[in-house]
C-alpha positions in Angstrom: 13.0 34.0 -43.7 14.8 32.6 -40.6 16.5 29.2 -40.4 17.7 27.7 -37.1 20.1 24.8 -36.8 20.7 23.2 -33.5 22.3 20.1 -32.0 19.8 19.7 -29.2 21.8 17.1 -27.2 20.1 13.7 -27.0 18.1 13.1 -23.9 19.9 9.9 -22.9 23.4 11.3 -22.7 22.5 14.7 -21.4 20.2 15.4 -18.3 17.4 17.9 -17.6 15.5 17.1 -20.8 12.2 18.6 -19.7 13.9 21.9 -18.6 16.1 21.9 -21.7 13.1 21.3 -24.0 11.3 24.3 -22.6 14.4 26.4 -23.2 14.7 25.2 -26.8 11.0 25.9 -27.4 11.4 29.4 -25.9 14.3 30.2 -28.2 12.4 28.9 -31.3 9.4 31.1 -30.4 11.6 34.1 -29.7 13.5 33.8 -33.0 10.3 33.1 -35.0 12.3 30.6 -37.1 10.6 29.4 -40.3 12.6 26.3 -40.7 14.4 24.4 -37.9 17.1 21.8 -38.5 17.8 19.6 -35.5 20.7 17.2 -34.8 20.9 14.5 -32.1 17.2 13.8 -32.3 16.6 10.7 -30.1 13.9 8.1 -29.8 14.3 5.7 -26.9 11.1 3.9 -26.0 12.3 3.6 -22.4 13.0 7.3 -21.9 10.3 8.8 -19.6 9.3 11.5 -22.1 8.9 9.0 -24.9 7.1 6.5 -22.7 4.6 9.3 -21.9 4.1 10.7 -25.4 5.6 8.1 -27.7 7.2 10.9 -29.6 10.9 11.5 -30.5 12.6 14.5 -29.0 12.0 16.7 -32.2 8.3 15.7 -32.2 8.0 16.7 -28.6 9.5 20.1 -29.4 7.0 20.6 -32.2 4.1 19.4 -29.9 5.1 22.0 -27.3 5.3 24.7 -30.0 1.8 23.8 -31.2 0.4 23.8 -27.7 1.2 27.5 -27.7 -0.7 28.0 -30.9 2.4 28.2 -33.2 3.7 26.1 -36.0 0.2 24.5 -36.4 0.6 23.9 -40.1 4.3 22.8 -39.9 5.6 19.6 -41.3 8.3 17.5 -39.6 10.7 15.3 -41.4 12.9 12.8 -39.5 15.6 10.5 -40.6 17.0 8.0 -38.1 20.7 7.3 -38.6 22.1 5.4 -35.6 20.3 2.4 -34.2 21.1 1.1 -30.7 20.0 -2.2 -29.2 16.7 -2.3 -31.0 14.6 -0.4 -33.7 12.9 1.4 -30.8 16.1 3.2 -29.8 17.7 5.5 -32.4 19.2 8.9 -33.1 19.0 11.0 -36.2 18.1 14.3 -37.8 14.8 16.3 -38.1 13.7 19.3 -40.1 10.6 21.3 -39.0 9.3 23.5 -41.8 6.7 26.2 -41.5 6.6 26.5 -45.3 6.0 24.2 -48.3 8.2 21.2 -48.8 8.7 20.2 -52.4 11.2 17.3 -52.0 13.0 15.5 -49.3 15.5 12.7 -48.8 18.9 11.8 -47.3 22.2 10.2 -48.1 23.9 7.7 -45.8 27.6 8.4 -45.5 30.3 5.7 -45.8 31.6 4.4 -42.6 35.3 3.7 -42.4 36.2 0.6 -40.3 38.5 0.5 -37.3 38.0 4.1 -36.4 37.0 5.7 -33.1 33.4 6.4 -34.3 31.2 3.5 -35.3 28.0 5.6 -35.6 26.3 5.8 -39.0 26.2 9.4 -40.3 23.7 11.0 -42.7 23.0 14.2 -44.5 19.3 15.0 -44.7 17.9 17.4 -47.3 14.7 19.2 -48.2 13.7 21.6 -51.0 11.5 24.3 -49.4 9.4 27.0 -50.9 8.2 30.2 -49.2 6.1 32.5 -51.4 8.1 32.6 -54.6 11.5 31.7 -53.0 12.6 28.1 -53.4 15.8 26.8 -51.7 17.5 23.6 -50.6 18.4 23.0 -47.0 20.8 20.3 -46.0 21.0 19.2 -42.4 23.9 17.1 -41.2 25.8 15.7 -38.2 29.3 14.6 -39.2 31.5 12.0 -37.4 33.8 13.0 -34.6 36.5 10.8 -36.1 39.0 12.7 -38.3 39.1 10.1 -41.0 35.4 9.7 -41.2 35.0 13.5 -41.2 36.9 13.8 -44.4 34.8 11.1 -46.0 31.7 12.9 -44.8 32.9 16.2 -46.3 33.9 14.6 -49.7 30.5 12.8 -50.0 28.6 16.0 -49.0 30.5 18.1 -51.5 29.6 15.6 -54.2 26.0 15.6 -53.1 25.8 19.4 -53.1 26.3 19.4 -56.9 22.7 18.5 -57.5 21.6 21.7 -55.7 23.9 24.3 -57.2 21.4 25.7 -59.7 19.4 27.4 -57.0 20.0 28.8 -53.4 21.4 26.0 -51.1 22.3 26.0 -47.5 24.2 23.4 -45.5 23.7 23.4 -41.7 24.8 21.2 -38.9 27.1 20.0 -36.2 30.2 19.1 -38.3 32.4 18.0 -35.3 35.3 19.8 -37.1 37.0 23.1 -37.0 37.2 25.3 -40.1 40.6 23.9 -41.4 39.1 20.4 -41.6 36.3 21.6 -43.9 38.5 23.2 -46.5 37.0 21.1 -49.3 33.6 22.8 -48.7 35.3 26.2 -49.4 37.1 24.8 -52.4 33.8 23.6 -53.8 32.4 27.1 -53.8 30.5 27.1 -50.6 30.8 30.1 -48.2 31.2 29.8 -44.5 28.6 32.3 -43.5 29.9 33.0 -40.1 33.4 33.9 -41.4 31.8 36.1 -44.1 29.5 38.1 -41.8 31.2 37.9 -38.4 34.9 37.8 -39.2 35.6 39.8 -36.1 34.1 37.1 -33.8 35.2 33.6 -33.2 31.7 32.1 -33.1 32.8 29.4 -30.6 29.8 27.0 -30.2 30.8 24.1 -28.1 30.6 23.2 -25.2 28.0 25.8 -24.2 29.1 26.1 -20.6 32.6 27.1 -21.8 32.9 27.3 -25.6 36.4 26.4 -26.9 35.7 25.6 -30.6 33.4 26.3 -33.5 32.0 23.1 -34.8 28.4 24.2 -35.8 28.1 25.8 -39.2 26.0 27.3 -41.9 27.5 27.0 -45.4 25.8 28.6 -48.5 26.3 28.6 -52.2 26.6 31.9 -54.1 22.8 32.2 -54.7 22.0 31.7 -51.0 25.0 33.7 -49.6 23.8 36.8 -51.4 20.5 36.7 -49.7 21.8 36.2 -46.1 21.4 39.3 -43.9 22.6 38.0 -40.6 23.9 35.0 -38.7 23.8 34.7 -34.9 24.0 32.2 -32.1 21.1 31.2 -29.8 20.9 29.3 -26.5 24.0 31.2 -25.3 22.8 31.8 -21.7 21.7 29.3 -19.1 18.5 29.5 -17.0 18.5 30.6 -13.4 19.6 27.1 -12.4 22.6 27.2 -14.6 21.1 24.8 -17.2 21.8 25.4 -20.9 19.3 24.4 -23.6 22.0 22.2 -25.1 25.7 21.6 -24.9 25.9 23.3 -28.3 24.8 26.8 -29.3 22.3 27.0 -32.1 22.9 28.9 -35.4 20.3 31.3 -36.7 20.4 32.7 -40.2 18.2 35.4 -41.6 17.6 35.6 -45.3 16.1 38.4 -47.4 13.6 36.9 -49.8 
């Protein structure tokens, strides 16, 4: 079982979407990921790619995967979080699952006023089943404001309690370095990179010159015991110097 988490850099604020989309699709195919958790999924009805296909960026990725004969039976779950200008311009999270989905939903995080980040934040979840292995996957994109980050962490820790009876993984761009996420450790969650790659920093942002690790996989005890490996994807640019995203992706392999 392979799970990939990736902030794919929304196509309005970051250029070269058609090139980057192909690079993202290539990495997904290469890794043979079973579940894909995406952040910064964008739908802007005026963007050229959406005008052409009327699909959000995650749906475009899945469409391109399926055009190559892969992920034909996959399901995609998308939760908009931030609305701009109109209901036809939003950003959110998506999960693409090539396995059975038992349950799905999301929580909207509180938004502190008078801070540097006015964007609404969410944590998306799904309960998946592959063969006889059932697990919960949470996909999140925390605020970049330090006060809101702590609120996001506290609310996520509380939300995680409902999933502690079975394997549970929390992925996402948390816009925070490890010391700001201490409450996750105190709640019993394991920072998988620190556990398996303690000799490497795992810097994930920005991809052109990484200086900090803000993209994570956290696991409860039941899930952590099944994880065989964690690695980064999208770490090299194409011949034109274009990276798939301004973040590296996080790929986790579980033994089920």
